[in-house]
Phi, psi and omega in degrees: 000125180258109182248130179223115179288145179237142189261121165256150181234132177268125179234120181051043175085356180245136182269128178254124187293150179304333181298326177298315184288328173296322179295314179297321180298313180292324179293325179293340182261328185261337185056025180214122179294324181293316179294319179295318179297319180297319179295328179277348181078028178234167180282161179298324181293320177296317179299313182297318179297323179300315181292313182297320179297316180294320178298319180295318182287323181282329179089016176206161184287143175250333186227138174243146175282137174226101183062239180265005182238197181219153175221157180282144173284170177299321178296320179293322179295323177295318177298318181294321176299318179297317178299314181297323179300310181289324181294322179295330179294334182274347182289135180286120178283148176282349180252158170273120184265124184233133175224143180173195185299157185296328185286308183288326178291326175297321177297314181301315183290339180278344182272144177271096188248138181275049181223153176271110188240149166240112186246125180244120180264122183205185177280163187298317182298317180294318179295319180296322177297319177297321179294319179296329179272007180058036179265353178228162179267327184225130172265117183258125188242132173285341181212134187281003187304314183295329176289316180294321182292335183250016177054044179259144177292127184242127179253106181285145178233345182200161174248149174214176176212169184257141177240149178280128181240135180214172176296138181300338180279349181282118185261010180297128182274123181235112183239346181212172181299329181295332181286354179271001184299132175064020176277157178257122185246149172263111181277149178238122184293140174081014180248175180280014174303335179306328179293327176293310183297321178297320180296316179296318179294319180297332181260012179055040179265117178289141179205164181236139177251127178274195182298130182286141176241168183262346185234138175296329179291325175294316178298319180299314181295319180298313182294319182293341178256017181228150179265349185228016179247147179228164172205164175245126183231166182296127182295340179290334184248338187232144175273138180184187181278125182265038183302330180245030182304309184295330182277346187240013176297130184212165181259150172243145182184199190240150166241124180201167180274102183291136178083356181278326182221120184296327181292321178292318177299318179297320180298310181296317179296324180297313179297318183293325188254342188238357189242014184300318181293319179294322178296319178295323179296335179273005175097004180260167167258134181267165178277000000 
């Protein structure tokens, strides 16, 4: 079965058929309505009526005469760019496209996997936005909260925990949760730090949060250049105090459409069943 999606575009409440955009595309290459019509297998008159009808509905010109030929107007070129943008989104990539948190994407890239992958490391909100727009195949999460909050199926592949990170010159002794009282922390959005803040609140420990950052690496640099700031980062990537290890164990994993693409299913199953030793070597606990 040969299935090929075709793009229609709605403009100001009216739907314009993919045939219009195919016509504009061919006209932009041939500069001839007759040649474009022939390639489409329609008559020149049908082609011309298609353009004129769209111009009337849109309220602006799509085609200008140039000598014995035709060219697209600037407005038509903008429409064609929009069509290509959406059309490209529908094309099946030869790679499995993955976007997500810096920790789990780093783990994926460290594994020797027999798959063709495109891995994009970004903050959770940006990755989630890409997933909502169907621009990626797998949403990779450093923390499952966004999946749980949106009732998405979450497939865990590893465990991690948070460690306290501070400037090496800071000599404050921290052995229990009580020793975290009144400290200033750098929060990182989209991470399992939420488990730290919940633990501190549950134990009535006062604390302060400074300006939030999007990357654990940014938080690390800020803290290392400060004498009075702290942060909690993933123990798999950063060395630190594991004072809240038991309270911050969390899973990392994938959100994807199971059963929709056999190659994606094979990829997730491969990591789940064949990579436990490699995952442990990277500092994580495997499932």
